[in-house]
C-alpha positions as CSV (number, residue, x, y, z in Angstrom):
1,M,-0.1,0.0,0.0
2,K,1.3,3.3,-0.8
3,S,2.7,5.7,1.7
4,K,0.3,8.4,2.7
5,F,2.9,10.4,4.3
6,K,5.1,12.7,1.6
7,I,8.1,14.8,3.4
8,T,8.0,17.4,1.1
9,E,4.5,18.5,3.2
10,Y,7.3,19.7,6.1
11,D,8.9,22.4,5.9
12,K,10.8,22.3,9.5
13,I,12.0,18.8,10.3
14,G,13.8,17.9,13.3
15,I,16.4,15.3,13.9
16,I,17.3,14.6,17.5
17,N,20.6,12.5,18.4
18,T,22.7,12.9,21.3
19,A,24.3,9.8,21.5
20,F,28.3,9.2,20.7
21,I,30.4,11.0,18.3
22,G,30.1,8.2,15.7
23,D,26.3,7.9,15.7
24,I,25.9,11.8,15.4
25,V,28.4,12.0,12.4
26,I,26.7,8.9,10.7
27,S,23.3,11.1,11.1
28,F,24.6,13.7,9.0
29,F,23.9,11.4,6.0
30,L,20.4,11.2,7.1
31,A,20.4,14.8,7.0
32,Q,21.8,15.2,3.5
33,N,19.4,12.7,2.3
34,I,16.5,14.5,3.8
35,K,17.9,17.6,1.9
36,N,18.7,16.1,-1.0
37,L,14.4,14.8,-1.4
38,H,13.3,18.2,0.1
39,H,15.6,21.0,-1.0
40,D,13.4,23.7,0.3
41,C,13.3,22.3,4.2
42,K,15.1,23.6,7.1
43,I,16.5,20.8,9.1
44,Y,17.0,21.7,13.0
45,F,19.8,19.2,14.0
46,V,19.5,18.6,17.7
47,T,22.8,17.2,19.2
48,N,25.4,17.3,22.3
49,P,28.0,19.8,22.5
50,K,30.7,17.4,21.7
51,V,29.9,17.9,17.9
52,Q,29.0,21.6,17.7
53,D,32.5,22.3,16.3
54,L,31.1,20.2,12.8
55,L,27.8,21.1,12.6
56,P,28.6,24.5,10.6
57,L,30.3,22.7,8.4
58,V,27.2,20.3,7.6
59,Q,25.4,22.2,4.5
60,A,22.2,20.3,4.9
61,I,21.7,21.4,8.6
62,D,20.1,24.8,8.9
63,F,19.7,25.4,12.5
64,P,22.2,23.4,14.8
65,V,20.4,23.0,18.4
66,V,23.0,22.3,21.0
67,F,21.5,19.8,23.9
68,D,23.9,20.3,26.9
69,K,22.1,17.2,28.3
70,R,24.7,16.7,31.2
71,N,25.2,20.4,32.2
72,R,23.4,23.5,31.0
73,H,20.1,21.4,29.8
74,K,20.2,18.7,32.4
75,G,17.2,17.3,33.8
76,V,13.5,18.2,33.0
77,K,13.9,21.8,32.6
78,G,16.7,21.3,30.3
79,I,14.4,18.9,28.0
80,L,11.2,21.5,28.3
81,K,13.7,23.9,27.1
82,I,15.0,22.3,24.0
83,A,11.0,20.9,23.4
84,N,9.8,24.4,23.4
85,F,12.3,25.5,21.3
86,L,11.2,23.3,18.8
87,R,7.8,23.8,19.1
88,E,8.1,27.6,19.1
89,E,10.1,27.1,15.5
90,G,7.3,25.3,14.5
91,V,9.5,22.1,13.8
92,K,6.1,19.6,12.3
93,L,8.3,16.7,11.4
94,I,11.1,15.0,14.4
95,L,12.8,12.2,13.4
96,A,14.9,10.5,16.3
97,P,17.5,7.8,15.5
98,H,18.8,7.9,19.2
99,R,16.2,6.2,21.0
100,S,16.9,7.2,24.5
101,L,14.3,8.6,27.2
102,R,15.2,12.2,26.6
103,T,15.0,11.8,23.2
104,T,11.3,10.6,23.5
105,L,10.7,12.9,25.4
106,V,12.3,16.6,23.6
107,S,10.2,14.8,20.8
108,F,6.5,14.3,22.3
109,L,6.8,17.3,23.9
110,S,7.4,19.4,21.3
111,K,4.4,18.3,19.7
112,P,4.9,17.9,16.4
113,K,2.4,16.7,13.4
114,L,4.5,13.6,13.0
115,S,7.6,12.1,14.8
116,V,9.4,9.0,14.0
117,S,11.8,6.5,15.9
118,Y,12.3,3.0,16.0
119,S,10.3,-0.3,17.6
120,T,13.1,-0.3,20.0
121,S,13.0,3.2,21.4
122,T,12.4,4.2,24.9
123,L,8.6,4.6,25.7
124,R,8.2,4.1,21.4
125,F,4.2,4.7,22.1
126,L,4.8,8.4,22.5
127,Y,5.7,8.6,19.1
128,K,3.7,8.9,16.2
129,K,5.1,6.2,14.1
130,V,7.8,3.8,15.0
131,V,9.7,1.4,12.4
132,P,11.7,-1.9,12.6
133,Y,15.2,-1.4,14.0
134,L,17.1,-3.5,11.7
135,Y,19.9,-5.4,13.4
136,K,23.4,-6.5,11.3
137,V,23.1,-3.6,8.5
138,H,25.2,-0.5,9.0
139,E,24.0,2.5,11.3
140,I,23.5,4.8,8.0
141,Y,20.9,2.3,6.6
142,R,19.2,1.9,10.0
143,N,18.4,5.6,10.0
144,Y,17.4,5.6,6.8
145,Q,14.4,3.3,8.0
146,L,13.4,6.2,9.7
147,L,12.3,7.6,6.0
148,S,10.4,4.6,4.9
149,I,7.3,5.4,5.9
150,F,7.4,8.3,3.3
151,E,6.4,8.0,-0.3
152,E,9.8,9.5,-1.7
153,Y,11.7,6.5,0.5
154,E,12.7,4.6,-2.5
155,K,14.2,8.1,-3.5
156,I,17.0,8.0,-1.0
157,E,20.9,7.8,-2.1
158,P,22.8,4.4,0.0
159,L,26.0,7.0,0.4
160,P,25.2,10.6,-0.3
161,N,28.0,13.3,-0.7
162,V,27.1,14.9,2.5
163,E,27.9,18.5,1.3
164,L,30.8,20.3,3.6
165,D,31.9,23.7,3.9
166,F,35.7,24.5,5.4
167,P,36.1,27.7,6.3
168,N,39.4,29.6,5.3
169,V,40.4,30.3,8.6
170,L,40.2,26.6,9.7
171,I,42.1,26.0,6.6
172,A,44.7,28.5,7.7
173,R,44.7,27.4,11.1
174,V,45.3,23.3,10.0
175,Q,48.0,24.7,7.6
176,N,49.7,26.5,10.4
177,L,49.6,22.7,12.7
178,L,51.2,21.0,9.8
179,G,53.8,23.2,8.3
180,E,55.4,22.2,5.5
181,T,53.8,18.7,5.8
182,F,50.3,20.9,4.7
183,A,51.2,20.4,0.8
184,K,52.5,16.9,0.6
185,N,50.5,14.6,-1.2
186,D,51.1,11.2,1.2
187,L,49.5,12.3,4.2
188,V,48.3,8.7,6.4
189,T,46.4,10.2,9.9
190,I,46.6,7.5,12.8
191,S,44.2,8.0,15.7
192,P,45.2,5.4,18.6
193,G,42.4,6.4,20.7
194,S,38.7,5.6,21.8
195,V,36.6,6.2,24.5
196,W,36.6,2.4,25.8
197,K,39.9,1.4,26.7
198,T,39.1,-2.4,25.7
199,K,38.9,-1.0,22.0
200,R,42.5,0.4,21.8
201,W,44.7,-1.4,19.8
202,R,48.2,-2.1,21.3
203,S,50.3,0.9,21.2
204,D,53.3,-0.7,20.3
205,G,51.5,-1.3,17.5
206,F,50.8,1.9,16.2
207,L,54.6,2.6,17.0
208,F,56.1,-0.1,14.5
209,V,53.1,1.0,11.8
210,A,53.9,4.4,12.3
211,K,57.8,3.8,11.7
212,E,57.6,1.5,9.3
213,L,55.3,4.3,7.3
214,F,58.1,7.0,7.7
215,K,60.8,4.5,6.1
216,M,58.3,4.2,3.0
217,N,58.5,8.3,3.1
218,K,55.0,8.8,4.3
219,Q,54.0,11.8,6.8
220,V,52.2,10.5,9.4
221,V,49.8,12.7,11.5
222,L,48.6,11.8,14.7
223,V,45.1,12.7,15.9
224,G,42.7,12.8,19.0
225,G,41.3,14.2,22.1
226,K,43.3,15.1,25.5
227,E,43.1,11.7,26.6
228,D,45.3,10.6,24.0
229,I,48.2,13.1,24.3
230,E,49.9,10.4,26.0
231,I,50.2,7.5,23.5
232,C,50.4,10.0,20.8
233,D,53.4,11.8,22.3
234,E,55.1,8.4,22.8
235,I,54.6,7.5,19.3
236,S,55.5,11.2,18.1
237,R,59.0,10.9,20.3
238,E,59.8,7.4,18.5
239,T,59.3,8.5,14.6
240,G,58.6,11.9,14.6
241,A,55.2,11.8,13.8
242,I,53.2,15.1,13.6
243,N,51.2,15.2,17.0
244,L,47.9,17.0,16.8
245,A,46.6,15.2,19.9
246,G,44.4,17.5,21.9
247,K,45.5,20.6,19.6
248,T,42.5,20.4,17.4
249,N,38.7,20.4,17.5
250,L,36.4,17.8,15.2
251,A,36.5,20.3,12.4
252,E,39.8,20.4,12.3
253,S,40.9,16.9,12.7
254,L,38.0,16.2,10.0
255,Y,40.0,18.4,7.3
256,V,43.1,16.8,8.4
257,I,41.6,13.2,7.9
258,K,40.3,14.6,4.6
259,M,43.6,15.6,3.3
260,S,44.7,12.0,3.8
261,K,45.7,9.3,1.6
262,L,44.6,7.0,4.5
263,L,43.6,6.7,7.7
264,I,44.1,3.7,10.7
265,T,42.2,3.8,13.6
266,N,40.3,1.6,16.0
267,D,36.7,1.2,15.9
268,S,35.8,5.0,16.8
269,S,34.5,8.1,15.6
270,P,37.2,8.9,13.1
271,T,36.0,5.9,11.0
272,H,33.0,7.6,10.8
273,L,34.3,11.1,10.0
274,A,36.5,9.5,7.4
275,S,33.4,8.0,5.7
276,L,32.2,11.8,5.6
277,V,35.0,12.6,3.8
278,K,35.9,9.4,1.7
279,C,39.2,8.7,3.1
280,P,39.9,5.1,2.8
281,T,39.9,3.6,6.3
282,V,41.5,0.4,8.1
283,T,39.8,0.3,10.9
284,I,40.7,-2.3,14.0
285,F,38.3,-4.3,15.6
286,G,38.7,-5.5,19.0
287,P,35.9,-6.4,21.7
288,T,33.1,-5.2,19.0
289,I,32.1,-6.7,15.7
290,P,31.4,-4.9,11.9
291,E,28.2,-6.5,12.3
292,F,27.2,-3.9,14.8
293,G,27.0,-1.7,12.1
294,F,29.5,0.7,12.6
295,Y,32.5,0.0,9.9
296,P,33.7,2.5,7.2
297,L,32.1,3.4,4.6
298,S,35.0,4.9,2.4
299,P,36.1,3.1,-0.7
300,K,38.7,0.7,-0.8
301,S,38.4,0.9,3.5
302,Q,39.7,-2.4,5.1
303,I,38.7,-4.2,8.8
304,I,41.0,-6.1,11.0
305,Q,40.0,-8.0,13.7
306,N,41.2,-11.4,15.2
307,E,38.1,-13.7,14.4
308,N,39.3,-16.9,16.0
309,L,37.8,-15.7,19.5
310,D,34.7,-17.7,21.5
311,C,34.4,-14.6,23.9
312,K,34.0,-11.9,20.9
313,P,32.0,-10.0,20.8
314,C,32.2,-9.4,24.4
315,S,29.6,-6.2,24.6
316,I,28.5,-3.4,22.4
317,H,30.7,-1.0,23.4
318,G,33.6,-2.7,24.8
319,Y,34.7,-2.4,28.1
320,N,37.4,-0.4,30.2
321,Q,38.7,-4.2,31.5
322,C,39.2,-7.1,29.3
323,P,36.7,-9.2,31.5
324,L,39.1,-12.3,31.0
325,K,42.2,-10.3,31.5
326,H,43.9,-11.5,28.3
327,H,42.8,-8.8,25.7
328,K,43.6,-11.5,22.9
329,C,41.4,-9.8,20.4
330,M,43.5,-6.7,20.6
331,N,46.7,-8.2,21.5
332,E,47.1,-11.3,19.2
333,I,46.7,-8.5,16.2
334,P,50.1,-8.2,14.7
335,P,51.5,-4.7,13.8
336,E,53.0,-6.5,10.5
337,R,49.5,-7.4,9.6
338,V,48.0,-3.7,9.8
339,L,51.2,-2.3,8.2
340,N,50.4,-4.7,5.1
341,I,46.9,-3.9,4.7
342,A,47.6,-0.2,5.2
343,I,50.0,-0.7,2.5
344,E,47.4,-2.7,0.0
345,V,45.0,0.3,0.5
346,L,48.0,3.1,-0.2
347,S,48.9,1.0,-3.1
């Protein structure tokens, strides 16, 4: 039966996703597809402060709405403030890729004409429509399910080009940080960190790969947050790699990745930043598995994991300590294997 819903009937559309950085970045593809289907709509993107530097770059997002759920918008008052803003702005359609209680309450209290989330969302009965949550597919395609109730669903692109606009001041800052390396055409970026400690591959492995890439005259750059400074300092001291950990925001790190021939990273948010700018990626999976739906989408990308473990996966996100105390999922991935696959992608 043909859908009775048309996305072109909604001039103001809200997307709510305040989850982890990687999840939010993947939602940018959803925003782009909506904008491609309905050029004249205005998209309100509700998300957390961690990604606020990225939001102005994404041309499909007309109104970034920062929902500081841990501080400024904590508790019921914060939920009401965001909901009231969306209602006063006249947002009539809300799509909720995030399945949390806060997201459901913001969506419900903003009183849209239509709200869509998953059948597995918290208090799902408060949404006007729910769609199946698909397992064992990439998160980008799970998000597209939110559009499946609309007539235009068949017109969506599997992997649209997310239109990004990097301001000159950002480019100049990255150029200043990289110095002469900025103009070279053989940049390899390594991101050795992760929020979850068991998702981090061995530091001596990253060090080995960086050293070997330097021998091949590749320019290695290290990116990460303040929590990654120590490991990146160690790699930088041993190899001469440029260490940008803690020195760049997400938008600047994204531009570094955009300039790179290759990104080597754990199963973490840089994988999805690379997908935005189509940078080939080697993603190392430890306690998690690609079937959870967070593998790289960039052309030529490769996945590395230890597939011969009965204990894998041990959780959706991994832990800060290996429950079995051996961490074989990462410790048994040899550096030579990562290097060889990196060379294969580069070639």
